[in-house]
C-alpha positions as CSV (number, residue, x, y, z in Angstrom):
1,M,-18.8,-29.7,-26.4
2,S,-22.3,-30.4,-27.3
3,A,-24.0,-27.8,-29.5
4,N,-26.6,-27.3,-26.8
5,R,-24.9,-26.1,-23.7
6,W,-27.9,-26.8,-21.6
7,L,-27.6,-30.7,-22.2
8,T,-23.9,-31.1,-22.1
9,T,-22.4,-34.0,-19.9
10,G,-18.8,-34.1,-18.9
11,N,-16.0,-32.2,-20.3
12,Y,-15.2,-32.1,-24.1
13,F,-13.4,-29.0,-25.4
14,T,-12.3,-28.2,-28.9
15,S,-10.3,-25.1,-28.1
16,Y,-8.3,-23.5,-25.2
17,R,-10.8,-20.7,-25.2
18,Q,-13.7,-23.1,-24.3
19,E,-11.6,-24.7,-21.5
20,Q,-11.0,-21.3,-20.0
21,R,-14.5,-20.3,-19.8
22,I,-15.8,-19.4,-16.2
23,F,-18.9,-21.3,-16.7
24,S,-18.7,-24.5,-18.8
25,T,-22.5,-24.9,-19.3
26,H,-25.5,-22.4,-19.2
27,L,-26.8,-24.6,-16.4
28,D,-23.6,-23.9,-14.3
29,R,-24.2,-20.1,-14.9
30,M,-27.9,-20.3,-13.9
31,I,-27.2,-22.2,-10.7
32,F,-24.4,-19.7,-9.8
33,F,-26.7,-16.7,-10.3
34,V,-29.6,-18.3,-8.4
35,F,-27.2,-19.0,-5.6
36,I,-25.9,-15.4,-5.5
37,L,-29.4,-14.1,-5.7
38,G,-30.4,-16.2,-2.7
39,L,-27.5,-14.8,-0.7
40,F,-28.7,-11.2,-1.4
41,I,-32.3,-11.9,-0.7
42,W,-32.4,-14.1,2.4
43,P,-31.6,-11.3,4.9
44,I,-34.9,-9.7,3.7
45,L,-36.9,-12.8,4.4
46,I,-35.1,-14.1,7.5
47,E,-34.3,-11.7,10.5
48,L,-31.4,-12.8,12.5
49,S,-29.9,-11.4,15.8
50,S,-27.1,-8.9,15.7
51,R,-24.8,-11.6,17.0
52,N,-25.5,-14.0,14.4
53,M,-25.2,-11.4,11.7
54,L,-21.8,-10.4,13.2
55,V,-20.6,-14.0,12.9
56,I,-21.8,-14.1,9.3
57,D,-20.0,-10.9,8.4
58,T,-16.8,-12.0,10.2
59,I,-16.8,-15.3,8.1
60,L,-17.2,-13.1,4.9
61,I,-14.4,-10.8,5.9
62,A,-12.2,-14.0,6.5
63,I,-13.0,-15.1,3.0
64,V,-11.7,-11.9,1.5
65,A,-8.5,-12.4,3.5
66,V,-8.1,-16.1,2.6
67,L,-8.7,-15.3,-1.0
68,G,-5.3,-13.3,-0.9
69,L,-3.5,-16.0,1.2
70,N,-4.6,-18.6,-1.4
71,L,-3.2,-16.7,-4.2
72,L,0.1,-16.4,-2.3
73,T,0.3,-19.9,-0.8
74,G,-2.0,-22.0,-2.8
75,F,-1.2,-20.7,-6.3
76,A,2.3,-19.2,-6.0
77,G,3.5,-21.7,-3.5
78,L,5.0,-19.1,-1.0
79,I,4.6,-19.9,2.6
80,S,3.4,-17.0,4.8
81,I,2.5,-16.8,8.5
82,G,2.3,-13.1,8.6
83,H,-1.1,-12.6,6.7
84,A,-2.8,-11.2,9.8
85,A,-0.2,-8.3,9.7
86,F,-1.2,-7.6,6.1
87,V,-4.9,-7.4,7.4
88,G,-3.8,-5.2,10.2
89,V,-2.1,-2.9,7.7
90,G,-5.4,-2.4,6.1
91,A,-7.3,-1.8,9.3
92,Y,-4.5,0.5,10.7
93,T,-4.5,2.5,7.5
94,V,-8.1,3.5,8.3
95,A,-7.0,4.0,12.0
96,S,-4.1,6.4,10.8
97,M,-6.6,8.4,8.7
98,I,-8.9,8.7,11.7
99,R,-6.0,9.8,13.9
100,V,-5.1,12.6,11.5
101,I,-8.6,13.9,10.4
102,G,-11.0,12.5,13.0
103,A,-13.4,9.6,13.2
104,N,-16.4,11.6,11.9
105,H,-14.7,13.3,9.0
106,L,-16.6,13.2,5.7
107,L,-13.8,11.2,4.1
108,I,-14.3,8.5,6.7
109,T,-18.0,8.5,6.9
110,H,-19.2,9.4,3.4
111,A,-16.2,8.4,1.2
112,W,-15.6,5.1,2.9
113,P,-15.4,3.1,-0.5
114,L,-12.4,5.2,-1.3
115,V,-10.9,4.7,2.1
116,I,-11.3,0.9,1.7
117,L,-9.6,1.0,-1.7
118,V,-6.8,3.1,-0.2
119,A,-6.3,0.5,2.4
120,G,-6.0,-2.2,-0.2
121,L,-3.4,-0.2,-2.0
122,V,-1.3,0.4,1.1
123,G,-1.7,-3.3,1.9
124,A,-0.3,-4.0,-1.7
125,I,2.7,-1.7,-1.1
126,F,3.6,-3.4,2.2
127,G,3.0,-6.8,0.6
128,A,5.4,-6.0,-2.3
129,F,8.0,-4.7,0.2
130,V,7.7,-8.0,2.3
131,G,7.9,-10.0,-0.8
132,L,11.4,-8.5,-1.7
133,P,13.1,-11.2,0.2
134,A,11.5,-13.8,-2.0
135,L,13.9,-12.7,-4.7
136,R,16.6,-14.5,-2.7
137,L,14.8,-16.7,0.0
138,R,12.7,-19.9,-0.3
139,H,10.8,-22.2,1.8
140,L,11.7,-22.1,5.6
141,Y,13.8,-18.9,5.2
142,L,10.9,-17.0,3.4
143,L,8.6,-18.3,6.2
144,M,10.9,-16.7,8.8
145,A,10.9,-13.4,6.8
146,T,7.1,-13.3,7.0
147,L,7.1,-14.2,10.6
148,S,9.6,-11.3,11.3
149,F,7.1,-8.9,9.5
150,Q,4.3,-10.1,11.8
151,K,6.5,-9.6,14.9
152,I,7.7,-6.2,13.6
153,F,4.1,-5.1,12.9
154,E,3.0,-6.2,16.5
155,W,5.9,-4.3,18.0
156,V,5.2,-1.1,16.1
157,I,1.4,-1.1,17.0
158,N,2.1,-2.0,20.7
159,F,4.8,0.7,21.2
160,S,3.6,3.5,19.0
161,T,1.6,6.4,20.7
162,F,0.2,7.3,17.3
163,F,-1.7,4.0,17.2
164,N,-2.7,4.4,20.8
165,Q,-0.4,1.5,21.8
166,G,-2.7,-1.2,20.4
167,Q,-5.7,0.0,22.3
168,T,-9.1,0.5,20.2
169,I,-9.2,3.4,17.9
170,S,-12.9,4.2,17.2
171,V,-14.4,4.4,13.7
172,G,-17.4,6.6,13.0
173,R,-20.8,5.4,11.5
174,V,-21.0,5.5,7.7
175,Y,-23.5,7.0,5.5
176,W,-25.3,5.6,2.5
177,F,-27.7,7.1,0.0
178,T,-30.5,6.5,2.5
179,G,-28.7,8.4,5.2
180,K,-26.7,7.5,8.3
181,I,-26.4,3.7,9.0
182,V,-27.8,3.3,12.5
183,R,-27.3,0.6,14.9
184,D,-30.1,-1.7,13.9
185,Q,-29.1,-1.6,10.2
186,H,-25.3,-1.8,10.8
187,Y,-24.6,-5.5,10.4
188,V,-27.1,-6.1,7.6
189,F,-25.7,-3.1,5.7
190,W,-22.1,-4.4,6.0
191,Y,-23.3,-7.9,5.0
192,Y,-24.4,-6.7,1.6
193,I,-21.3,-4.6,1.1
194,I,-18.9,-7.3,2.0
195,L,-20.8,-9.8,-0.1
196,A,-20.6,-7.4,-3.1
197,V,-16.8,-7.1,-2.5
198,I,-16.5,-10.9,-2.4
199,V,-18.3,-11.3,-5.7
200,L,-16.2,-8.7,-7.4
201,L,-13.0,-10.0,-6.0
202,G,-14.0,-13.6,-6.7
203,F,-14.6,-12.9,-10.4
204,G,-11.3,-10.8,-10.5
205,V,-9.3,-13.6,-9.1
206,R,-10.9,-16.2,-11.4
207,N,-10.2,-14.0,-14.4
208,L,-6.6,-13.3,-13.2
209,L,-5.9,-17.2,-13.0
210,R,-7.1,-17.4,-16.7
211,T,-4.4,-14.8,-17.7
212,R,-0.7,-15.3,-18.3
213,F,-0.2,-13.6,-15.0
214,G,-2.2,-16.3,-13.2
215,R,-0.5,-19.1,-15.1
216,C,3.0,-17.6,-14.1
217,L,2.0,-18.0,-10.5
218,V,1.2,-21.7,-11.0
219,A,4.4,-22.2,-13.1
220,V,6.7,-20.6,-10.5
221,R,5.0,-22.8,-7.8
222,D,5.5,-25.9,-9.7
223,N,9.1,-25.3,-10.8
224,D,10.6,-21.9,-10.8
225,R,13.8,-22.8,-12.7
226,A,11.5,-24.3,-15.6
227,A,9.4,-21.1,-15.5
228,D,12.6,-19.0,-15.7
229,A,13.7,-21.1,-18.7
230,M,10.2,-20.4,-20.3
231,G,10.8,-16.6,-20.1
232,M,9.1,-15.9,-16.9
233,H,10.7,-13.9,-14.1
234,P,10.2,-16.0,-10.9
235,G,11.4,-13.2,-8.6
236,L,9.0,-10.6,-9.9
237,T,6.2,-13.0,-10.0
238,K,6.7,-13.8,-6.2
239,V,6.8,-10.0,-5.5
240,Y,3.5,-9.3,-7.3
241,A,2.0,-12.4,-5.6
242,F,2.8,-10.8,-2.3
243,A,1.4,-7.5,-3.5
244,L,-1.9,-9.2,-4.6
245,A,-2.2,-10.9,-1.2
246,G,-1.5,-7.7,0.5
247,F,-4.1,-5.9,-1.5
248,L,-7.0,-8.4,-0.7
249,A,-5.8,-8.5,3.0
250,G,-5.8,-4.6,3.2
251,I,-9.3,-4.6,2.0
252,A,-10.3,-7.2,4.5
253,G,-8.7,-5.1,7.2
254,A,-10.5,-2.0,6.2
255,L,-13.8,-3.9,6.2
256,H,-13.0,-5.3,9.6
257,A,-12.4,-1.8,10.9
258,Y,-15.7,-0.5,9.6
259,L,-17.7,-3.6,10.7
260,Y,-16.4,-3.5,14.3
261,R,-16.4,0.3,14.4
262,G,-13.0,0.2,15.8
263,V,-9.3,-1.1,15.2
264,G,-7.6,-2.9,18.1
265,F,-4.3,-4.8,18.1
266,E,-5.8,-8.1,19.4
267,S,-7.4,-9.0,16.1
268,F,-4.1,-9.2,14.1
269,T,-1.8,-11.3,16.2
270,L,0.3,-14.3,15.1
271,H,-2.6,-16.5,16.3
272,H,-4.9,-15.0,13.5
273,S,-2.2,-15.5,11.0
274,I,-2.2,-19.3,11.8
275,V,-6.0,-19.3,11.8
276,Y,-6.0,-17.8,8.2
277,L,-3.4,-20.5,7.2
278,A,-5.6,-23.1,8.7
279,M,-8.7,-21.9,6.8
280,A,-6.6,-22.1,3.6
281,I,-5.6,-25.6,4.4
282,V,-9.0,-27.0,5.5
283,G,-10.7,-25.3,2.5
284,G,-8.1,-26.5,-0.1
285,M,-4.8,-24.9,-1.1
286,G,-4.7,-23.8,-4.7
287,T,-8.5,-23.9,-5.3
288,L,-10.6,-20.8,-5.6
289,N,-13.7,-22.3,-3.9
290,G,-11.4,-23.5,-1.0
291,S,-11.1,-19.9,0.0
292,F,-14.9,-19.9,0.8
293,W,-15.1,-23.4,2.3
294,G,-12.3,-22.9,4.8
295,P,-13.4,-19.9,6.7
296,V,-17.0,-21.4,7.0
297,A,-15.6,-24.6,8.4
298,I,-13.2,-23.1,10.8
299,Q,-15.7,-20.6,12.2
300,A,-18.4,-23.3,12.4
301,L,-15.8,-25.4,14.4
302,E,-15.2,-22.5,16.9
303,L,-19.0,-22.1,17.4
304,Q,-19.3,-25.7,18.2
305,V,-16.5,-25.7,20.5
306,E,-18.0,-22.8,22.4
307,T,-21.4,-24.7,22.6
308,L,-19.8,-27.8,23.8
309,A,-17.7,-26.1,26.5
310,E,-20.8,-24.3,27.6
311,K,-22.8,-27.7,28.0
312,A,-19.8,-29.4,29.6
313,G,-19.2,-26.6,32.0
314,H,-22.1,-27.8,34.2
315,Y,-20.1,-31.0,35.0
316,F,-16.7,-29.3,35.7
317,P,-15.5,-26.8,38.3
318,S,-16.6,-23.2,37.7
319,N,-13.0,-21.9,37.6
320,M,-12.1,-24.2,34.6
321,N,-12.4,-22.4,31.3
322,L,-13.1,-25.2,28.9
323,A,-13.5,-23.0,25.8
324,T,-9.9,-21.8,26.2
325,A,-8.6,-25.4,26.6
326,L,-10.7,-27.1,23.8
327,R,-10.3,-24.4,21.2
328,P,-6.5,-25.1,20.5
329,L,-7.0,-28.8,21.0
330,T,-9.8,-29.2,18.3
331,F,-8.2,-26.6,16.1
332,G,-4.8,-28.4,15.9
333,L,-6.6,-31.8,15.6
334,V,-8.6,-30.7,12.7
335,I,-5.5,-29.4,10.8
336,V,-3.6,-32.6,11.4
337,L,-6.5,-34.8,10.3
338,F,-6.9,-32.8,7.0
339,L,-3.2,-32.8,6.2
340,M,-3.2,-36.7,6.9
341,F,-6.5,-37.8,5.1
342,E,-7.5,-35.0,2.9
343,P,-4.7,-32.7,2.0
344,R,-6.7,-31.1,-0.8
345,G,-9.3,-29.9,1.7
346,I,-13.0,-29.5,1.4
347,A,-12.7,-28.3,-2.1
348,N,-11.8,-31.8,-3.1
349,W,-15.2,-33.0,-1.7
350,W,-16.9,-30.4,-3.7
351,R,-14.9,-31.6,-6.8
352,I,-16.0,-35.1,-6.3
353,F,-19.6,-34.1,-5.7
354,R,-19.7,-31.9,-9.0
355,S,-18.1,-34.7,-11.0
356,Y,-20.8,-37.1,-9.8
357,V,-23.6,-34.8,-10.6
358,K,-22.2,-33.7,-13.9
359,L,-21.7,-37.4,-15.1
360,W,-24.9,-38.8,-13.6
361,P,-26.4,-41.2,-14.5
362,F,-23.2,-42.6,-16.1
363,R,-20.8,-44.1,-13.5
364,Y,-17.5,-43.1,-15.5
């Protein structure tokens, strides 16, 4: 590349080390850190309602979950429609601790970062266990195995008195260095926590993909027999892909429990697994930034459907729930359109835009 990394145009590398850098130029690094700084500063300058902050926090939690699903499905090539169950494992890990020691125990309210980490580790254990069939199963059969885990999870939660038979289990308010986080500070506080988690996990996943373990995921996805011939172990690679996905999903589930101050069965159903998969497809399978675009796009779509249903409700009978009817229609239509016309997702649009800006004013 050019000696001056502020003035570089295009991609020219003289070593593999240069190609594996997270930021190709100093300008890329500066733009990224300015963007992250803006994300941390804007809540101080702009005051939003609790409802809007809840929507933003929900999107951020979905990003954490989809990061794990993209590692599993996008980079390792393993289809899973039980991801909401992994998220539920993380949430019900917090609920289990609450059922044993109480919602207002110091471990829950003061040592909540440790609880979130434990939830992630429990999710990783369940992910590795569910990934064991990947040693023998592939494609549709593996999909059915993950579906079985989803249904088993739902059955256990619904019929277990320990988990209150799927009814809401309350979570106590947490404490920070400034004291107890009260209601007015709740959503803004968790916005900063979840954003910090996303930054850490984003860098972690990006660095993982630069290592031999990340390259093993891609190699097994492309051709597991060729990967085996090159000295990799496709079975173990698939199992640790499930473990990584379960770890990130477990963290997302614990964050969900603390954000909503409760754990309920209705947030971790098969429908939510399909929603997570749709977010990965719309964002872009096998791309890191697709994990960010997908949740934003799907959540924005749901908000627009609700707004459209509210406006159209004035022209239809009052007993007709348009939002319930329009949501699956638009949801399925968007997925089909992306699979037909843009299978690489929104991340491909971002790639084209970045390529144009990087090579401007040159056409090629």
